[in-house]
GUDREN-77128 format. One record per residue (C-alpha): residue number from 1; residue in three letters; x, y, z. Coordinates in Angstrom, 3 decimals. Example, Ala and Ser with C-alpha at 12.3 -4.5 7.8 and 13.67 -1.06 7.14 Angstrom:
GUDREN-77128
+-----+--------+----------+----------+----------+
! num ! residu !       px !       py !       pz !
+-----+--------+----------+----------+----------+
!   1 !    ALA !   12.300 !   -4.500 !    7.800 !
!   2 !    SER !   13.670 !   -1.060 !    7.140 !
+-----+--------+----------+----------+----------+
This chain:
GUDREN-77128
+-----+--------+----------+----------+----------+
! num ! residu !       px !       py !       pz !
+-----+--------+----------+----------+----------+
!   1 !    UNK !   30.193 !   18.965 !  -49.988 !
!   2 !    UNK !   30.496 !   17.547 !  -46.487 !
!   3 !    UNK !   27.429 !   15.990 !  -44.969 !
!   4 !    UNK !   26.300 !   17.525 !  -41.709 !
!   5 !    UNK !   26.818 !   15.232 !  -38.750 !
!   6 !    UNK !   23.739 !   14.562 !  -36.700 !
!   7 !    UNK !   23.871 !   15.423 !  -33.028 !
!   8 !    UNK !   23.803 !   12.466 !  -30.671 !
!   9 !    UNK !   20.404 !   12.005 !  -29.043 !
!  10 !    UNK !   20.082 !   13.657 !  -25.669 !
!  11 !    UNK !   20.243 !   11.211 !  -22.790 !
!  12 !    UNK !   17.406 !   11.126 !  -20.274 !
!  13 !    UNK !   18.820 !   12.332 !  -16.932 !
!  14 !    UNK !   22.301 !   11.726 !  -18.321 !
!  15 !    UNK !   21.983 !    7.935 !  -18.648 !
!  16 !    UNK !   18.680 !    6.857 !  -20.223 !
!  17 !    UNK !   18.508 !    6.053 !  -23.926 !
!  18 !    UNK !   15.124 !    6.782 !  -25.487 !
!  19 !    UNK !   15.150 !    4.573 !  -28.586 !
!  20 !    UNK !   11.358 !    4.572 !  -29.087 !
!  21 !    UNK !   10.468 !    4.202 !  -32.777 !
!  22 !    UNK !    7.177 !    6.039 !  -32.285 !
!  23 !    UNK !    5.906 !    9.323 !  -30.871 !
!  24 !    UNK !    5.819 !    8.999 !  -27.078 !
!  25 !    UNK !    3.410 !   11.880 !  -26.490 !
!  26 !    UNK !    0.699 !   13.733 !  -28.368 !
!  27 !    UNK !   -0.100 !   17.393 !  -27.884 !
!  28 !    UNK !   -3.222 !   19.334 !  -28.801 !
!  29 !    UNK !   -2.818 !   22.900 !  -30.066 !
!  30 !    UNK !   -4.987 !   25.444 !  -28.275 !
!  31 !    UNK !   -5.361 !   28.978 !  -29.591 !
!  32 !    UNK !   -6.015 !   31.461 !  -26.822 !
!  33 !    UNK !   -8.166 !   34.587 !  -27.061 !
!  34 !    UNK !   -5.063 !   36.782 !  -27.024 !
!  35 !    UNK !   -3.758 !   34.976 !  -30.084 !
!  36 !    UNK !   -1.073 !   33.015 !  -28.252 !
!  37 !    UNK !   -0.654 !   29.320 !  -28.959 !
!  38 !    UNK !   -0.591 !   26.812 !  -26.105 !
!  39 !    UNK !   -0.248 !   23.062 !  -26.093 !
!  40 !    UNK !   -2.186 !   20.502 !  -24.069 !
!  41 !    UNK !   -0.906 !   16.998 !  -23.447 !
!  42 !    UNK !   -3.603 !   14.530 !  -24.572 !
!  43 !    UNK !   -1.620 !   11.260 !  -24.521 !
!  44 !    UNK !    1.637 !   10.073 !  -22.990 !
!  45 !    UNK !    2.995 !    6.563 !  -23.591 !
!  46 !    UNK !    2.460 !    4.662 !  -20.310 !
!  47 !    UNK !    5.581 !    2.557 !  -20.861 !
!  48 !    UNK !    7.749 !    5.612 !  -21.372 !
!  49 !    UNK !    6.177 !    7.376 !  -18.375 !
!  50 !    UNK !    7.116 !    4.534 !  -16.012 !
!  51 !    UNK !   10.603 !    4.195 !  -17.509 !
!  52 !    UNK !   11.340 !    7.916 !  -17.340 !
!  53 !    UNK !   10.102 !    8.141 !  -13.733 !
!  54 !    UNK !   12.351 !    5.224 !  -12.774 !
!  55 !    UNK !   15.398 !    6.881 !  -14.341 !
!  56 !    UNK !   14.498 !   10.190 !  -12.683 !
!  57 !    UNK !   14.331 !    8.614 !   -9.217 !
!  58 !    UNK !   17.840 !    7.238 !   -9.611 !
!  59 !    UNK !   19.671 !   10.010 !  -11.459 !
!  60 !    UNK !   17.969 !   13.330 !  -10.765 !
!  61 !    UNK !   19.628 !   15.337 !   -7.976 !
!  62 !    UNK !   16.546 !   17.543 !   -7.797 !
!  63 !    UNK !   14.264 !   14.536 !   -7.255 !
!  64 !    UNK !   16.563 !   12.990 !   -4.657 !
!  65 !    UNK !   16.711 !   16.247 !   -2.723 !
!  66 !    UNK !   12.943 !   15.798 !   -2.221 !
!  67 !    UNK !   13.100 !   12.023 !   -1.795 !
!  68 !    UNK !   16.493 !   11.197 !   -0.217 !
!  69 !    UNK !   15.594 !    7.507 !    0.211 !
!  70 !    UNK !   16.426 !    7.058 !   -3.481 !
!  71 !    UNK !   20.037 !    8.157 !   -3.061 !
!  72 !    UNK !   22.304 !    5.285 !   -4.045 !
!  73 !    UNK !   19.685 !    3.688 !   -6.288 !
!  74 !    UNK !   20.507 !    2.817 !   -9.898 !
!  75 !    UNK !   19.077 !    1.260 !  -13.049 !
!  76 !    UNK !   20.584 !   -1.891 !  -14.564 !
!  77 !    UNK !   22.522 !   -1.393 !  -17.800 !
!  78 !    UNK !   19.850 !   -3.328 !  -19.691 !
!  79 !    UNK !   17.046 !   -1.078 !  -18.492 !
!  80 !    UNK !   18.859 !    2.154 !  -19.259 !
!  81 !    UNK !   17.608 !    1.555 !  -22.831 !
!  82 !    UNK !   13.873 !    2.255 !  -23.067 !
!  83 !    UNK !   13.011 !   -0.541 !  -25.537 !
!  84 !    UNK !   14.476 !   -3.175 !  -23.198 !
!  85 !    UNK !   12.402 !   -1.930 !  -20.299 !
!  86 !    UNK !    9.247 !   -1.785 !  -22.424 !
!  87 !    UNK !    9.795 !   -5.363 !  -23.668 !
!  88 !    UNK !    9.733 !   -6.483 !  -20.017 !
!  89 !    UNK !    6.864 !   -4.257 !  -18.944 !
!  90 !    UNK !    4.456 !   -5.516 !  -21.622 !
!  91 !    UNK !    4.757 !   -9.015 !  -20.107 !
!  92 !    UNK !    3.698 !   -7.774 !  -16.668 !
!  93 !    UNK !    0.344 !   -6.968 !  -15.057 !
!  94 !    UNK !    1.073 !   -3.246 !  -14.884 !
!  95 !    UNK !   -2.144 !   -1.290 !  -15.521 !
!  96 !    UNK !   -2.984 !    0.796 !  -12.455 !
!  97 !    UNK !    0.047 !   -0.593 !  -10.609 !
!  98 !    UNK !    3.311 !    0.830 !   -9.286 !
!  99 !    UNK !    6.840 !   -0.341 !  -10.070 !
! 100 !    UNK !    8.528 !   -1.755 !   -6.956 !
! 101 !    UNK !   12.228 !   -2.560 !   -6.627 !
! 102 !    UNK !   12.600 !   -3.954 !   -3.106 !
! 103 !    UNK !    9.646 !   -6.167 !   -2.240 !
! 104 !    UNK !   11.074 !   -9.295 !   -3.863 !
! 105 !    UNK !   14.604 !   -8.506 !   -2.644 !
! 106 !    UNK !   14.449 !   -6.455 !    0.545 !
! 107 !    UNK !   16.923 !   -3.591 !    0.608 !
! 108 !    UNK !   17.578 !   -3.825 !   -3.130 !
! 109 !    UNK !   18.638 !   -0.547 !   -4.780 !
! 110 !    UNK !   18.974 !   -1.631 !   -8.419 !
! 111 !    UNK !   16.030 !   -1.503 !  -10.807 !
! 112 !    UNK !   16.197 !   -4.523 !  -13.112 !
! 113 !    UNK !   14.141 !   -7.434 !  -14.505 !
! 114 !    UNK !   15.242 !   -9.844 !  -11.762 !
! 115 !    UNK !   14.324 !   -7.612 !   -8.841 !
! 116 !    UNK !   11.313 !   -5.541 !   -9.907 !
! 117 !    UNK !    7.605 !   -6.246 !   -9.881 !
! 118 !    UNK !    4.418 !   -4.228 !  -10.266 !
! 119 !    UNK !    2.308 !   -3.899 !   -7.116 !
! 120 !    UNK !   -0.852 !   -2.099 !   -6.080 !
! 121 !    UNK !   -0.645 !    1.183 !   -4.189 !
! 122 !    UNK !   -2.005 !   -0.654 !   -1.134 !
! 123 !    UNK !    0.878 !   -3.138 !   -1.161 !
! 124 !    UNK !    3.417 !   -0.391 !   -1.752 !
! 125 !    UNK !    2.145 !    1.684 !    1.182 !
! 126 !    UNK !    1.904 !   -1.397 !    3.405 !
! 127 !    UNK !    5.617 !   -2.157 !    3.120 !
! 128 !    UNK !    6.854 !    1.393 !    3.766 !
! 129 !    UNK !    8.056 !    1.667 !    7.364 !
! 130 !    UNK !    8.505 !    5.493 !    7.396 !
! 131 !    UNK !   11.609 !    5.152 !    9.549 !
! 132 !    UNK !   12.569 !    8.800 !    9.233 !
! 133 !    UNK !    9.185 !    9.915 !   10.572 !
! 134 !    UNK !    8.685 !    7.615 !   13.554 !
! 135 !    UNK !   11.672 !    8.827 !   15.545 !
! 136 !    UNK !   13.943 !    6.739 !   17.764 !
! 137 !    UNK !   11.424 !    4.105 !   18.873 !
! 138 !    UNK !   11.133 !    0.667 !   17.290 !
! 139 !    UNK !    8.489 !    0.493 !   14.580 !
! 140 !    UNK !    4.982 !    0.102 !   15.974 !
! 141 !    UNK !    5.964 !    1.554 !   19.355 !
! 142 !    UNK !    5.613 !    5.044 !   20.803 !
! 143 !    UNK !    5.741 !    6.495 !   24.298 !
! 144 !    UNK !    2.380 !    7.288 !   25.896 !
! 145 !    UNK !    3.189 !   10.054 !   28.338 !
! 146 !    UNK !   -0.143 !    9.927 !   30.152 !
! 147 !    UNK !    0.085 !    6.193 !   30.863 !
! 148 !    UNK !    3.878 !    6.161 !   31.249 !
! 149 !    UNK !    3.946 !    3.102 !   29.013 !
! 150 !    UNK !    4.680 !    2.187 !   25.438 !
! 151 !    UNK !    1.708 !    2.164 !   23.110 !
! 152 !    UNK !    1.497 !   -0.063 !   20.054 !
! 153 !    UNK !   -0.361 !    0.809 !   16.854 !
! 154 !    UNK !   -0.558 !   -0.645 !   13.359 !
! 155 !    UNK !   -2.161 !    0.806 !   10.247 !
! 156 !    UNK !   -4.751 !   -1.401 !    8.585 !
! 157 !    UNK !   -4.256 !   -1.259 !    4.792 !
! 158 !    UNK !   -7.897 !   -2.131 !    4.128 !
! 159 !    UNK !   -9.516 !    0.513 !    6.335 !
! 160 !    UNK !   -6.651 !    2.993 !    6.272 !
! 161 !    UNK !   -7.073 !    3.427 !   10.035 !
! 162 !    UNK !   -4.460 !    3.127 !   12.779 !
! 163 !    UNK !   -5.401 !    0.201 !   15.020 !
! 164 !    UNK !   -4.701 !    0.523 !   18.740 !
! 165 !    UNK !   -2.959 !   -2.653 !   19.979 !
! 166 !    UNK !   -2.479 !   -1.847 !   23.648 !
! 167 !    UNK !   -0.076 !   -0.447 !   26.248 !
! 168 !    UNK !    3.123 !   -2.235 !   27.234 !
! 169 !    UNK !    5.817 !   -1.900 !   29.871 !
! 170 !    UNK !    8.687 !   -2.050 !   27.382 !
! 171 !    UNK !    9.389 !   -0.960 !   23.832 !
! 172 !    UNK !   10.127 !   -4.490 !   22.595 !
! 173 !    UNK !    6.713 !   -5.773 !   23.706 !
! 174 !    UNK !    4.991 !   -2.936 !   21.854 !
! 175 !    UNK !    7.013 !   -3.703 !   18.741 !
! 176 !    UNK !    6.196 !   -7.407 !   19.014 !
! 177 !    UNK !    2.483 !   -6.604 !   19.151 !
! 178 !    UNK !    2.850 !   -4.523 !   15.992 !
! 179 !    UNK !    4.764 !   -7.287 !   14.211 !
! 180 !    UNK !    2.168 !   -9.916 !   15.106 !
! 181 !    UNK !   -0.639 !   -7.761 !   13.694 !
! 182 !    UNK !    1.453 !   -6.779 !   10.668 !
! 183 !    UNK !    2.049 !  -10.428 !    9.796 !
! 184 !    UNK !   -1.664 !  -11.156 !   10.100 !
! 185 !    UNK !   -2.461 !   -8.293 !    7.762 !
! 186 !    UNK !    0.278 !   -9.459 !    5.371 !
! 187 !    UNK !   -1.484 !  -12.836 !    5.107 !
! 188 !    UNK !   -4.792 !  -11.095 !    4.358 !
! 189 !    UNK !   -3.170 !   -8.888 !    1.741 !
! 190 !    UNK !   -1.310 !  -11.826 !    0.197 !
! 191 !    UNK !   -4.567 !  -13.722 !   -0.210 !
! 192 !    UNK !   -5.893 !  -11.186 !   -2.732 !
! 193 !    UNK !   -2.743 !  -10.901 !   -4.865 !
! 194 !    UNK !   -2.759 !  -12.199 !   -8.439 !
! 195 !    UNK !    1.051 !  -12.435 !   -8.563 !
! 196 !    UNK !    2.308 !  -15.305 !   -6.391 !
! 197 !    UNK !    5.720 !  -13.644 !   -6.096 !
! 198 !    UNK !    4.133 !  -10.651 !   -4.388 !
! 199 !    UNK !    2.038 !  -12.854 !   -2.091 !
! 200 !    UNK !    5.046 !  -14.901 !   -0.965 !
! 201 !    UNK !    7.225 !  -11.805 !   -0.505 !
! 202 !    UNK !    4.628 !  -10.099 !    1.708 !
! 203 !    UNK !    4.427 !  -13.061 !    4.087 !
! 204 !    UNK !    8.183 !  -13.679 !    4.066 !
! 205 !    UNK !    8.972 !  -10.056 !    4.896 !
! 206 !    UNK !    7.065 !  -10.099 !    8.184 !
! 207 !    UNK !    7.773 !  -13.735 !    9.028 !
! 208 !    UNK !   11.501 !  -13.029 !    8.893 !
! 209 !    UNK !   11.280 !   -9.376 !    9.914 !
! 210 !    UNK !   14.392 !   -7.727 !   11.230 !
! 211 !    UNK !   14.443 !   -4.307 !   12.865 !
! 212 !    UNK !   16.491 !   -1.952 !   10.716 !
+-----+--------+----------+----------+----------+
């Protein structure tokens, strides 16, 4: 009698290999009044959640249609296997943090152990320039129609408020005012980081800032 061949495990988003040797999620059975059975998620492995989200960002067409900035991003061969990613993640300060791929290496599009780091939401938001939303002007600059000048603003990561930096006769001056304030805030943010790599990267980014 021939033995039945086992089906190959389904890949996560076509590339990810889930080789976890334990249950990655636990469900609670709920019996409804109408007799139907429903299931409630009561626990989801935090390591698997981060890994799966990373793979989704890089290989899900549906996700990239909502977030086109992730087009062209990929996961290193090593990290396409869940256990390899988890082995790295357990050595990091990850609780309550977000996985970042391009703070240490600006412009990086490959998720891997040499380029990624966990950062706070504040740091992550601070380094997003929202280029697609600000229009044609240089970052930090916008045209003030009433004053017929360029206005400069910079968001403070601590207060969450947009700080008014003044009116300027040219776009470059408004941008320069933004960059000066941004660098000052980067120093303040760096001072409260527990990971020295993050602190150094924050300061370096705005010390050597180039308009994209």
